[in-house]
py3Dmol code that shows the C-alpha trace and the ligand (Angstrom):
import py3Dmol

protein = """\
ATOM      1  CA  MET A   1     105.811  75.454 107.020  1.00  0.00           C
ATOM      2  CA  ALA A   2     108.891  77.329 106.114  1.00  0.00           C
ATOM      3  CA  ALA A   3     108.553  79.843 103.323  1.00  0.00           C
ATOM      4  CA  THR A   4     110.765  79.561 100.206  1.00  0.00           C
ATOM      5  CA  ILE A   5     112.618  82.709  99.106  1.00  0.00           C
ATOM      6  CA  LEU A   6     113.837  82.938  95.570  1.00  0.00           C
ATOM      7  CA  ILE A   7     117.060  84.922  95.272  1.00  0.00           C
ATOM      8  CA  VAL A   8     117.581  86.482  91.829  1.00  0.00           C
ATOM      9  CA  GLU A   9     121.052  87.996  91.956  1.00  0.00           C
ATOM     10  CA  ASP A  10     123.931  87.656  89.490  1.00  0.00           C
ATOM     11  CA  GLU A  11     126.602  88.645  91.967  1.00  0.00           C
ATOM     12  CA  GLU A  12     127.672  85.271  93.363  1.00  0.00           C
ATOM     13  CA  GLN A  13     128.957  86.612  96.580  1.00  0.00           C
ATOM     14  CA  ILE A  14     125.721  88.434  97.467  1.00  0.00           C
ATOM     15  CA  ALA A  15     123.587  85.561  96.320  1.00  0.00           C
ATOM     16  CA  ARG A  16     125.579  83.153  98.597  1.00  0.00           C
ATOM     17  CA  PHE A  17     125.588  85.491 101.567  1.00  0.00           C
ATOM     18  CA  LEU A  18     121.730  85.880 101.223  1.00  0.00           C
ATOM     19  CA  GLU A  19     121.311  82.159 100.857  1.00  0.00           C
ATOM     20  CA  LEU A  20     123.237  81.490 103.979  1.00  0.00           C
ATOM     21  CA  GLU A  21     121.537  84.106 106.112  1.00  0.00           C
ATOM     22  CA  LEU A  22     118.130  83.108 104.947  1.00  0.00           C
ATOM     23  CA  ARG A  23     118.647  79.400 105.667  1.00  0.00           C
ATOM     24  CA  HIS A  24     120.094  80.300 109.025  1.00  0.00           C
ATOM     25  CA  GLU A  25     116.694  82.047 109.681  1.00  0.00           C
ATOM     26  CA  GLY A  26     114.873  78.904 108.780  1.00  0.00           C
ATOM     27  CA  TYR A  27     113.846  79.771 105.261  1.00  0.00           C
ATOM     28  CA  LEU A  28     114.137  77.566 102.282  1.00  0.00           C
ATOM     29  CA  THR A  29     115.895  79.131  99.306  1.00  0.00           C
ATOM     30  CA  CYS A  30     116.484  78.857  95.654  1.00  0.00           C
ATOM     31  CA  LYS A  31     118.628  80.898  93.283  1.00  0.00           C
ATOM     32  CA  ALA A  32     118.661  82.234  89.873  1.00  0.00           C
ATOM     33  CA  ALA A  33     121.712  84.151  88.346  1.00  0.00           C
ATOM     34  CA  ASP A  34     119.869  85.925  85.534  1.00  0.00           C
ATOM     35  CA  GLY A  35     116.493  87.441  84.941  1.00  0.00           C
ATOM     36  CA  ARG A  36     115.074  84.911  82.602  1.00  0.00           C
ATOM     37  CA  GLN A  37     115.761  82.034  84.843  1.00  0.00           C
ATOM     38  CA  GLY A  38     114.460  84.125  87.852  1.00  0.00           C
ATOM     39  CA  LEU A  39     111.191  84.837  85.965  1.00  0.00           C
ATOM     40  CA  ASP A  40     110.790  81.229  85.009  1.00  0.00           C
ATOM     41  CA  MET A  41     111.310  79.987  88.586  1.00  0.00           C
ATOM     42  CA  ALA A  42     108.947  82.613  89.963  1.00  0.00           C
ATOM     43  CA  LEU A  43     106.140  81.635  87.495  1.00  0.00           C
ATOM     44  CA  GLU A  44     106.516  77.859  88.523  1.00  0.00           C
ATOM     45  CA  GLY A  45     104.837  78.970  91.807  1.00  0.00           C
ATOM     46  CA  GLN A  46     107.069  77.107  94.043  1.00  0.00           C
ATOM     47  CA  CYS A  47     108.398  80.163  96.009  1.00  0.00           C
ATOM     48  CA  ASP A  48     106.647  82.437  98.444  1.00  0.00           C
ATOM     49  CA  LEU A  49     108.763  85.641  98.007  1.00  0.00           C
ATOM     50  CA  MET A  50     111.359  86.990  95.503  1.00  0.00           C
ATOM     51  CA  LEU A  51     114.335  88.998  96.258  1.00  0.00           C
ATOM     52  CA  LEU A  52     115.138  90.677  92.898  1.00  0.00           C
ATOM     53  CA  ASP A  53     118.305  92.546  91.918  1.00  0.00           C
ATOM     54  CA  VAL A  54     117.731  95.274  89.290  1.00  0.00           C
ATOM     55  CA  MET A  55     120.849  94.945  87.225  1.00  0.00           C
ATOM     56  CA  LEU A  56     120.681  91.362  85.880  1.00  0.00           C
ATOM     57  CA  PRO A  57     121.886  89.655  82.713  1.00  0.00           C
ATOM     58  CA  GLU A  58     119.193  88.356  80.162  1.00  0.00           C
ATOM     59  CA  LEU A  59     116.233  90.331  81.511  1.00  0.00           C
ATOM     60  CA  ASN A  60     116.723  93.140  83.940  1.00  0.00           C
ATOM     61  CA  GLY A  61     114.953  93.121  87.216  1.00  0.00           C
ATOM     62  CA  LEU A  62     112.313  95.828  86.253  1.00  0.00           C
ATOM     63  CA  GLU A  63     111.502  93.661  83.146  1.00  0.00           C
ATOM     64  CA  VAL A  64     111.265  90.448  85.172  1.00  0.00           C
ATOM     65  CA  LEU A  65     108.765  92.265  87.592  1.00  0.00           C
ATOM     66  CA  ARG A  66     106.585  93.658  84.828  1.00  0.00           C
ATOM     67  CA  ARG A  67     106.305  90.302  83.199  1.00  0.00           C
ATOM     68  CA  LEU A  68     105.652  88.604  86.446  1.00  0.00           C
ATOM     69  CA  ARG A  69     102.870  91.062  87.419  1.00  0.00           C
ATOM     70  CA  ARG A  70     100.830  90.138  84.489  1.00  0.00           C
ATOM     71  CA  THR A  71      99.871  86.828  86.197  1.00  0.00           C
ATOM     72  CA  SER A  72     101.291  86.824  89.662  1.00  0.00           C
ATOM     73  CA  ASN A  73     101.010  88.504  92.999  1.00  0.00           C
ATOM     74  CA  LEU A  74     104.091  86.902  94.378  1.00  0.00           C
ATOM     75  CA  PRO A  75     105.658  89.362  96.966  1.00  0.00           C
ATOM     76  CA  VAL A  76     108.750  90.992  95.513  1.00  0.00           C
ATOM     77  CA  ILE A  77     111.500  92.878  97.298  1.00  0.00           C
ATOM     78  CA  MET A  78     113.807  94.759  94.929  1.00  0.00           C
ATOM     79  CA  LEU A  79     117.422  95.019  95.791  1.00  0.00           C
ATOM     80  CA  THR A  80     118.692  98.329  94.411  1.00  0.00           C
ATOM     81  CA  ALA A  81     121.849 100.434  94.322  1.00  0.00           C
ATOM     82  CA  ARG A  82     122.232 103.433  96.481  1.00  0.00           C
ATOM     83  CA  ASP A  83     122.416 105.913  93.643  1.00  0.00           C
ATOM     84  CA  ALA A  84     119.844 104.261  91.312  1.00  0.00           C
ATOM     85  CA  VAL A  85     116.912 106.722  91.726  1.00  0.00           C
ATOM     86  CA  MET A  86     114.879 105.417  88.826  1.00  0.00           C
ATOM     87  CA  ASP A  87     115.113 101.814  89.947  1.00  0.00           C
ATOM     88  CA  LYS A  88     113.183 102.453  93.234  1.00  0.00           C
ATOM     89  CA  VAL A  89     110.532 104.580  91.760  1.00  0.00           C
ATOM     90  CA  SER A  90     110.117 102.344  88.633  1.00  0.00           C
ATOM     91  CA  GLY A  91     110.289  99.271  90.849  1.00  0.00           C
ATOM     92  CA  LEU A  92     107.400 100.443  93.026  1.00  0.00           C
ATOM     93  CA  ASP A  93     105.477 101.582  89.944  1.00  0.00           C
ATOM     94  CA  ALA A  94     105.990  98.059  88.306  1.00  0.00           C
ATOM     95  CA  GLY A  95     104.476  96.357  91.332  1.00  0.00           C
ATOM     96  CA  ALA A  96     107.359  95.749  93.846  1.00  0.00           C
ATOM     97  CA  ASP A  97     106.008  95.343  97.430  1.00  0.00           C
ATOM     98  CA  ASP A  98     109.125  96.908  98.887  1.00  0.00           C
ATOM     99  CA  TYR A  99     112.770  97.579  98.070  1.00  0.00           C
ATOM    100  CA  ILE A 100     116.074  97.766 100.028  1.00  0.00           C
ATOM    101  CA  THR A 101     119.145  99.660  99.087  1.00  0.00           C
ATOM    102  CA  LYS A 102     122.573  97.976  98.848  1.00  0.00           C
ATOM    103  CA  PRO A 103     124.493  97.765 101.005  1.00  0.00           C
ATOM    104  CA  PHE A 104     121.818  96.758 103.541  1.00  0.00           C
ATOM    105  CA  ALA A 105     121.893  95.429 107.126  1.00  0.00           C
ATOM    106  CA  ILE A 106     120.625  91.850 107.060  1.00  0.00           C
ATOM    107  CA  GLU A 107     118.302  92.454 110.017  1.00  0.00           C
ATOM    108  CA  GLU A 108     116.560  95.147 107.957  1.00  0.00           C
ATOM    109  CA  LEU A 109     116.007  92.825 105.013  1.00  0.00           C
ATOM    110  CA  LEU A 110     114.773  90.043 107.346  1.00  0.00           C
ATOM    111  CA  ALA A 111     112.261  92.411 108.801  1.00  0.00           C
ATOM    112  CA  ARG A 112     111.107  93.431 105.362  1.00  0.00           C
ATOM    113  CA  ILE A 113     110.776  89.738 104.333  1.00  0.00           C
ATOM    114  CA  ARG A 114     108.584  89.006 107.376  1.00  0.00           C
ATOM    115  CA  ARG A 115     106.440  91.977 106.747  1.00  0.00           C
ATOM    116  CA  ALA A 116     105.956  91.198 103.026  1.00  0.00           C
ATOM    117  CA  LEU A 117     105.043  87.536 103.825  1.00  0.00           C
ATOM    118  CA  LYS A 118     102.685  88.557 106.466  1.00  0.00           C
ATOM    119  CA  ASN A 119     100.922  91.082 104.232  1.00  0.00           C
ATOM    120  CA  ALA A 120     100.756  88.449 101.368  1.00  0.00           C
ATOM    121  CA  ASP A 121      99.103  86.082 103.936  1.00  0.00           C
ATOM    122  CA  MET A 122      96.571  88.763 105.039  1.00  0.00           C
ATOM    123  CA  ASN A 123      95.723  89.592 101.412  1.00  0.00           C
ATOM    124  CA  SER A 124      95.234  85.983 100.423  1.00  0.00           C
ATOM    125  CA  GLU A 125      92.893  85.540 103.364  1.00  0.00           C
ATOM    126  CA  LYS A 126      90.823  88.619 102.326  1.00  0.00           C
ATOM    127  CA  GLY A 127      90.815  87.149  98.853  1.00  0.00           C
ATOM    128  CA  ASN A 128      92.067  90.084  97.098  1.00  0.00           C
ATOM    129  CA  GLY A 129      95.411  91.103  95.446  1.00  0.00           C
ATOM    130  CA  VAL A 130      96.006  94.525  96.913  1.00  0.00           C
ATOM    131  CA  ASN A 131      99.735  94.860  97.175  1.00  0.00           C
ATOM    132  CA  ALA A 132     101.246  95.474 100.517  1.00  0.00           C
ATOM    133  CA  ALA A 133     103.047  98.651  99.626  1.00  0.00           C
ATOM    134  CA  GLN A 134      99.747 100.319  98.592  1.00  0.00           C
ATOM    135  CA  ASN A 135      97.928  99.198 101.722  1.00  0.00           C
ATOM    136  CA  ARG A 136     100.585 100.776 103.981  1.00  0.00           C
ATOM    137  CA  GLU A 137     100.798 103.992 101.970  1.00  0.00           C
ATOM    138  CA  ASP A 138      97.026 104.383 101.668  1.00  0.00           C
ATOM    139  CA  ALA A 139      96.633 105.066 105.410  1.00  0.00           C
ATOM    140  CA  ASP A 140      96.271 108.738 105.896  1.00  0.00           C
ATOM    141  CA  VAL A 141      96.529 108.692 109.527  1.00  0.00           C
ATOM    142  CA  LEU A 142      99.355 106.885 111.364  1.00  0.00           C
ATOM    143  CA  VAL A 143      98.921 106.335 115.103  1.00  0.00           C
ATOM    144  CA  ASN A 144     101.521 105.134 117.647  1.00  0.00           C
ATOM    145  CA  GLY A 145     100.707 105.465 121.229  1.00  0.00           C
ATOM    146  CA  ARG A 146      99.900 109.209 121.935  1.00  0.00           C
ATOM    147  CA  VAL A 147     101.224 110.343 118.491  1.00  0.00           C
ATOM    148  CA  VAL A 148      98.990 110.922 115.635  1.00  0.00           C
ATOM    149  CA  LEU A 149     100.410 111.820 112.154  1.00  0.00           C
ATOM    150  CA  ASP A 150      97.852 112.990 109.571  1.00  0.00           C
ATOM    151  CA  LYS A 151      99.516 112.766 106.056  1.00  0.00           C
ATOM    152  CA  LYS A 152      96.901 114.715 104.236  1.00  0.00           C
ATOM    153  CA  ARG A 153      96.660 117.563 106.714  1.00  0.00           C
ATOM    154  CA  HIS A 154     100.388 117.312 107.333  1.00  0.00           C
ATOM    155  CA  THR A 155     100.073 117.559 111.041  1.00  0.00           C
ATOM    156  CA  VAL A 156     101.405 115.792 114.014  1.00  0.00           C
ATOM    157  CA  LYS A 157      99.580 115.777 117.265  1.00  0.00           C
ATOM    158  CA  VAL A 158     100.465 114.362 120.677  1.00  0.00           C
ATOM    159  CA  ASP A 159      97.337 114.084 123.026  1.00  0.00           C
ATOM    160  CA  GLU A 160      95.512 116.706 120.777  1.00  0.00           C
ATOM    161  CA  HIS A 161      98.537 119.201 121.085  1.00  0.00           C
ATOM    162  CA  THR A 162      99.849 120.104 117.604  1.00  0.00           C
ATOM    163  CA  VAL A 163     103.578 119.784 117.201  1.00  0.00           C
ATOM    164  CA  ASP A 164     105.374 121.914 114.722  1.00  0.00           C
ATOM    165  CA  LEU A 165     107.816 119.925 112.622  1.00  0.00           C
ATOM    166  CA  THR A 166     109.884 120.900 109.579  1.00  0.00           C
ATOM    167  CA  GLN A 167     109.434 119.257 106.225  1.00  0.00           C
ATOM    168  CA  ARG A 168     112.208 116.839 106.882  1.00  0.00           C
ATOM    169  CA  GLU A 169     111.414 116.036 110.522  1.00  0.00           C
ATOM    170  CA  PHE A 170     107.890 115.291 109.251  1.00  0.00           C
ATOM    171  CA  ALA A 171     109.154 113.001 106.473  1.00  0.00           C
ATOM    172  CA  MET A 172     111.502 111.239 108.991  1.00  0.00           C
ATOM    173  CA  LEU A 173     108.687 110.633 111.560  1.00  0.00           C
ATOM    174  CA  GLN A 174     106.269 109.538 108.707  1.00  0.00           C
ATOM    175  CA  THR A 175     108.861 107.023 107.517  1.00  0.00           C
ATOM    176  CA  LEU A 176     109.456 105.575 110.934  1.00  0.00           C
ATOM    177  CA  LEU A 177     105.675 105.295 111.543  1.00  0.00           C
ATOM    178  CA  GLU A 178     105.125 103.504 108.251  1.00  0.00           C
ATOM    179  CA  ASN A 179     107.712 100.975 109.238  1.00  0.00           C
ATOM    180  CA  VAL A 180     106.837 100.285 112.841  1.00  0.00           C
ATOM    181  CA  ASP A 181     109.072  97.502 114.260  1.00  0.00           C
ATOM    182  CA  ILE A 182     111.396  97.610 111.409  1.00  0.00           C
ATOM    183  CA  VAL A 183     114.916  98.968 112.136  1.00  0.00           C
ATOM    184  CA  LEU A 184     115.758 101.433 109.431  1.00  0.00           C
ATOM    185  CA  SER A 185     119.356 102.070 108.488  1.00  0.00           C
ATOM    186  CA  ARG A 186     120.646 105.718 108.222  1.00  0.00           C
ATOM    187  CA  GLU A 187     120.961 105.085 104.386  1.00  0.00           C
ATOM    188  CA  THR A 188     117.276 104.070 104.107  1.00  0.00           C
ATOM    189  CA  LEU A 189     116.150 106.988 106.195  1.00  0.00           C
ATOM    190  CA  LEU A 190     118.432 109.243 104.156  1.00  0.00           C
ATOM    191  CA  ASP A 191     116.743 108.039 100.899  1.00  0.00           C
ATOM    192  CA  LYS A 192     113.283 108.681 102.192  1.00  0.00           C
ATOM    193  CA  VAL A 193     113.989 111.998 104.048  1.00  0.00           C
ATOM    194  CA  CYS A 194     116.469 113.890 101.955  1.00  0.00           C
ATOM    195  CA  GLY A 195     115.545 112.237  98.508  1.00  0.00           C
ATOM    196  CA  TYR A 196     117.378 109.783  96.338  1.00  0.00           C
ATOM    197  CA  ASP A 197     119.760 112.229  95.039  1.00  0.00           C
ATOM    198  CA  TYR A 198     121.048 113.473  98.446  1.00  0.00           C
ATOM    199  CA  MET A 199     124.786 112.954  98.552  1.00  0.00           C
ATOM    200  CA  GLY A 200     125.609 114.296 101.946  1.00  0.00           C
ATOM    201  CA  GLU A 201     126.617 112.413 105.071  1.00  0.00           C
ATOM    202  CA  THR A 202     124.277 110.008 106.683  1.00  0.00           C
ATOM    203  CA  ASN A 203     124.839 111.575 110.096  1.00  0.00           C
ATOM    204  CA  VAL A 204     122.226 114.329 109.212  1.00  0.00           C
ATOM    205  CA  ILE A 205     119.757 111.646 110.120  1.00  0.00           C
ATOM    206  CA  ASP A 206     121.044 111.668 113.698  1.00  0.00           C
ATOM    207  CA  VAL A 207     120.565 115.397 113.773  1.00  0.00           C
ATOM    208  CA  TYR A 208     116.825 115.024 112.702  1.00  0.00           C
ATOM    209  CA  VAL A 209     116.455 112.352 115.333  1.00  0.00           C
ATOM    210  CA  ARG A 210     117.788 114.680 117.968  1.00  0.00           C
ATOM    211  CA  TYR A 211     115.317 117.398 116.822  1.00  0.00           C
ATOM    212  CA  LEU A 212     112.429 114.929 116.875  1.00  0.00           C
ATOM    213  CA  ARG A 213     113.359 113.743 120.359  1.00  0.00           C
ATOM    214  CA  SER A 214     113.470 117.257 121.676  1.00  0.00           C
ATOM    215  CA  LYS A 215     110.046 118.140 120.211  1.00  0.00           C
ATOM    216  CA  LEU A 216     108.434 114.931 120.990  1.00  0.00           C
ATOM    217  CA  ASP A 217     110.003 112.830 123.822  1.00  0.00           C
ATOM    218  CA  ASP A 218     111.367 115.592 125.908  1.00  0.00           C
ATOM    219  CA  ALA A 219     108.213 117.674 125.484  1.00  0.00           C
ATOM    220  CA  PHE A 220     105.785 114.895 126.277  1.00  0.00           C
ATOM    221  CA  GLY A 221     107.776 112.391 128.367  1.00  0.00           C
ATOM    222  CA  PHE A 222     107.895 109.259 126.289  1.00  0.00           C
ATOM    223  CA  LYS A 223     110.594 107.480 124.339  1.00  0.00           C
ATOM    224  CA  LEU A 224     109.325 107.235 120.755  1.00  0.00           C
ATOM    225  CA  ILE A 225     112.401 106.731 118.472  1.00  0.00           C
ATOM    226  CA  GLN A 226     114.704 103.966 119.629  1.00  0.00           C
ATOM    227  CA  THR A 227     118.326 103.689 118.739  1.00  0.00           C
ATOM    228  CA  VAL A 228     119.625 100.380 117.550  1.00  0.00           C
ATOM    229  CA  ARG A 229     123.286 100.481 117.941  1.00  0.00           C
ATOM    230  CA  GLY A 230     125.076  99.774 114.773  1.00  0.00           C
ATOM    231  CA  VAL A 231     121.926  99.378 112.674  1.00  0.00           C
ATOM    232  CA  GLY A 232     119.820 102.448 112.872  1.00  0.00           C
ATOM    233  CA  TYR A 233     116.486 103.694 114.258  1.00  0.00           C
ATOM    234  CA  VAL A 234     113.072 102.269 114.922  1.00  0.00           C
ATOM    235  CA  ILE A 235     109.613 103.089 116.432  1.00  0.00           C
ATOM    236  CA  ARG A 236     108.184 100.131 118.261  1.00  0.00           C
ATOM    237  CA  SER A 237     104.444  99.264 118.317  1.00  0.00           C
ATOM    238  CA  GLU A 238     104.819  98.877 122.137  1.00  0.00           C
ATOM    239  CA  GLN A 239     106.058 102.244 123.348  1.00  0.00           C
ATOM    240  CA  GLU A 240     108.139 102.724 126.429  1.00  0.00           C
ATOM    241  CA  ASP A 241     107.199 105.203 128.988  1.00  0.00           C
ATOM    242  CA  VAL A 242     109.986 107.281 130.529  1.00  0.00           C
TER     243      VAL A 242
END
"""
ligand_1 = """\
1
CA
Ca 123.539 92.761 89.671
"""
view = py3Dmol.view(width=600, height=400)
view.addModel(protein, "pdb")
view.setStyle({"model": 0}, {"cartoon": {"style": "trace"}})
view.addModel(ligand_1, "xyz")
view.setStyle({"model": 1}, {"stick": {}})
view.zoomTo()
view.show()
């Protein structure tokens, strides 16, 4: 059965765009243009996931989320502005499953929706309410093919060979490995790798990708980080050999 996505967004144009794209993907949708209405609709329990803007009339997105989390595990993806540092941090603290930065590529949002719905499914099967973001970030060791990244030890190994990475290369690889099969835009990667307040050009991301490719792909003969033209970068669960 098609999942129902609740869109809580006061900017009519964005709300309509999301509605059209989501319906095109086969989802059912409903919309709320302010926080209070959004919260009421979410609490009615008719939808499977909420896309929640932060800056909203009546109740802001963070307040909606806080009130919702008192009684509900509904998956929530926050829509935040590029420069709104606090939104993202407070959003995750207040129990958002994920966030995406405006302006975003629709492919990335769709991938995040699929993942949040899948995680919610798995959690309900397990009969617990662990939120998806926590699950993912609790894994200390990320493995993809021959690459093993240990977050606690801060090491990366390929076939037991240690690879020396700088802080930012490491952060970049970790972000990609935590989002396997999700194409991440340069903006998203910039946020995670350089920090929310970084105001430089997004092409520094291309530079880090180049460094990582020379230290990993070229050195060990595989193709880890894929370029998706016009969108960004991704590490696939099924790795290609060269
Ligand atoms: Ca808004």
